[in-house]
C-alpha positions in Angstrom: -37.9 13.5 -80.3 -35.1 11.1 -79.9 -36.2 7.4 -80.4 -34.8 6.3 -76.9 -36.3 9.1 -75.1 -39.9 8.2 -76.5 -39.5 4.4 -76.2 -38.7 5.6 -72.5 -41.5 7.8 -72.0 -44.0 5.3 -73.7 -42.9 2.4 -71.7 -43.5 4.3 -68.6 -46.9 5.5 -69.7 -48.1 2.1 -71.1 -46.1 -0.1 -68.5 -49.2 -2.1 -67.6 -50.1 -2.9 -71.2 -46.6 -4.9 -71.9 -45.4 -8.1 -70.3 -43.2 -8.0 -67.4 -40.2 -9.4 -69.2 -41.4 -6.8 -72.2 -41.0 -3.9 -70.0 -38.0 -5.0 -68.0 -36.3 -5.6 -71.2 -37.3 -2.5 -72.9 -36.0 -0.3 -69.5 -32.8 -2.0 -69.3 -32.1 -1.2 -73.1 -33.3 2.0 -73.0 -32.8 3.4 -69.8 -30.1 1.3 -68.3 -28.0 1.2 -71.4 -27.6 -2.8 -71.3 -26.3 -4.1 -74.1 -28.2 -7.1 -76.2 -25.5 -9.6 -74.7 -26.0 -8.2 -71.1 -29.6 -8.7 -71.3 -29.6 -12.0 -73.0 -27.3 -13.1 -70.2 -29.6 -11.4 -67.4 -32.5 -13.9 -69.1 -30.8 -16.8 -70.3 -32.1 -16.1 -74.0 -30.1 -15.4 -77.0 -29.3 -12.1 -78.3 -31.8 -12.6 -81.1 -34.3 -13.3 -78.6 -33.9 -10.0 -76.7 -33.7 -8.1 -80.2 -37.2 -9.7 -81.1 -38.5 -8.6 -77.5 -37.5 -5.2 -78.1 -38.8 -4.9 -81.7 -42.3 -6.4 -80.4 -42.4 -4.0 -77.4 -41.6 -1.0 -79.5 -44.4 -2.0 -82.1 -46.7 -2.5 -79.1 -45.9 0.9 -77.6 -46.2 2.7 -81.0 -49.5 0.9 -81.6 -50.9 1.9 -78.1 -50.0 5.6 -78.4 -51.4 5.8 -82.2 -54.5 4.5 -80.7 -54.7 5.9 -77.4 -52.5 9.2 -77.6 -51.6 9.5 -73.9 -48.3 10.8 -74.4 -49.2 13.6 -77.2 -52.1 14.6 -74.9 -49.6 15.0 -71.8 -47.4 16.8 -74.0 -50.1 19.3 -74.8 -51.4 19.7 -71.4 -47.9 20.8 -70.2 -47.7 23.3 -72.9 -50.8 24.8 -71.8 -49.7 24.9 -68.3 -46.5 26.3 -69.4 -48.4 28.9 -71.0 -50.6 29.9 -68.6 -47.6 30.1 -66.2 -46.0 32.4 -68.4 -49.0 34.5 -68.7 -49.5 34.8 -64.8 -46.0 35.6 -64.7 -46.5 38.7 -66.9 -49.8 40.0 -64.9 -48.7 43.1 -62.5 -51.1 42.8 -59.7 -51.2 43.3 -56.1 -52.8 40.0 -55.7 -49.5 37.6 -56.1 -51.0 35.3 -53.3 -53.7 34.4 -55.7 -51.4 34.1 -58.7 -49.0 32.0 -56.5 -51.6 29.7 -55.5 -52.6 29.2 -59.3 -49.2 28.6 -60.0 -48.8 26.1 -57.4 -52.0 24.2 -58.5 -50.6 24.0 -61.9 -47.2 22.4 -60.8 -49.2 19.6 -59.3 -50.8 18.8 -62.9 -47.0 18.5 -64.2 
């Protein structure tokens, strides 16, 4: 997975484990595509301070994922749900109402 996407996902999962400033800086850098200079200007800090915030935020996110594994668990659950949906699509039955109900319930999990 591309690093930008990975950090973006991790920051959403572990948002409450970051400081507000760390989250905002990571969000602006990875999701809003702000430059280090733009972020530095927004927070009235140096570009180096922005870079340090980004690096410490990334480290914290990777440490949390290594310990808790929430992103990996979510990816596995999504794959299981997709497989179940695929199998449901291949069932030939008169009871499509039940199948549609199950599929709708699975969608709620995604």
